C-alpha positions as CSV (number, residue, x, y, z in Angstrom):
1,M,-9.7,-21.5,7.3
2,S,-8.1,-18.3,8.4
3,S,-9.5,-15.9,11.0
4,A,-10.1,-12.2,10.5
5,S,-7.1,-11.4,12.8
6,D,-4.8,-12.9,10.1
7,F,-5.7,-10.1,7.6
8,K,-2.9,-7.8,6.6
9,E,-3.4,-4.4,5.0
10,A,-1.1,-3.8,2.0
11,T,-0.3,-0.6,0.2
12,F,2.0,0.0,-2.8
13,I,4.3,3.0,-3.1
14,V,6.3,4.0,-6.2
15,G,9.1,6.5,-5.8
16,R,12.8,7.0,-5.4
17,L,14.6,5.3,-2.5
18,V,16.5,8.1,-0.8
19,R,18.0,6.6,2.4
20,I,18.2,3.5,4.5
21,S,19.2,3.7,8.2
22,K,18.6,1.8,11.4
23,R,15.8,-0.4,10.1
24,K,14.1,2.6,8.4
25,A,13.8,3.6,4.8
26,E,12.9,6.9,3.1
27,I,11.1,7.1,-0.2
28,E,10.5,10.2,-2.2
29,S,7.2,10.0,-4.0
30,E,4.6,12.3,-5.6
31,D,1.5,13.1,-3.6
32,E,-2.0,13.5,-5.0
33,D,-1.2,17.2,-5.9
34,G,1.9,16.2,-7.8
35,E,4.2,17.6,-5.1
36,L,7.2,15.5,-4.0
37,S,7.1,14.3,-0.4
38,L,9.5,12.2,1.7
39,L,7.8,9.1,3.2
40,K,9.5,7.3,6.1
41,F,8.8,3.7,6.9
42,R,10.1,1.1,9.2
43,L,11.5,-2.1,7.6
44,G,9.7,-5.3,8.2
45,D,11.3,-8.1,10.2
46,E,14.1,-9.9,8.4
47,M,13.9,-7.3,5.6
48,N,17.1,-6.7,3.7
49,I,17.6,-4.0,1.0
50,D,20.3,-4.1,-1.6
51,I,22.3,-0.8,-1.0
52,S,22.7,-0.4,-4.8
53,T,19.0,0.5,-5.0
54,I,19.5,3.8,-3.1
55,G,18.8,6.6,-5.6
56,E,16.8,4.3,-7.9
57,D,13.1,4.2,-8.6
58,V,11.4,1.5,-6.6
59,K,8.1,-0.1,-5.9
60,A,7.6,-0.8,-2.2
61,V,4.9,-3.0,-0.6
62,I,3.9,-1.6,2.8
63,V,2.2,-4.2,5.1
64,D,0.7,-3.1,8.4
65,G,2.8,0.1,8.3
66,K,6.2,-1.6,7.6
67,I,8.0,-2.2,4.3
68,G,7.6,-5.9,3.4
69,R,9.4,-5.7,0.0
70,I,11.2,-3.3,-2.2
71,T,11.6,-4.0,-5.9
72,P,13.7,-1.8,-8.3
73,I,11.8,-0.5,-11.3
74,P,13.8,-1.2,-14.5
75,G,14.4,1.9,-16.6
76,N,12.7,5.2,-15.8
77,P,9.0,5.2,-16.5
78,A,7.5,8.3,-18.1
79,G,6.4,10.9,-15.7
80,N,8.5,9.6,-12.8
81,H,11.6,11.1,-11.3
82,E,14.4,12.4,-13.4
83,N,17.5,10.1,-13.2
84,S,19.3,10.9,-16.4
85,D,23.0,10.7,-17.0
86,A,22.9,13.8,-19.3
């Protein structure tokens, strides 16, 4: 049986991974008004990010204010950031 103190709050963010530096990551995401904003998060303990995901659309799991996982989104979903080679 777990206690209430074990509860972790998780949030999902979808956007473009812009930068990784000194245990921090920046993700560009659309806010509620459709405007792009730059979100800055600390990386969770023992969190490693593949440098090839910089500039790619990703889904990030934020747990207790820190990034717990970043997963690249294959392709470019409709309505998301423009990353075309044209």
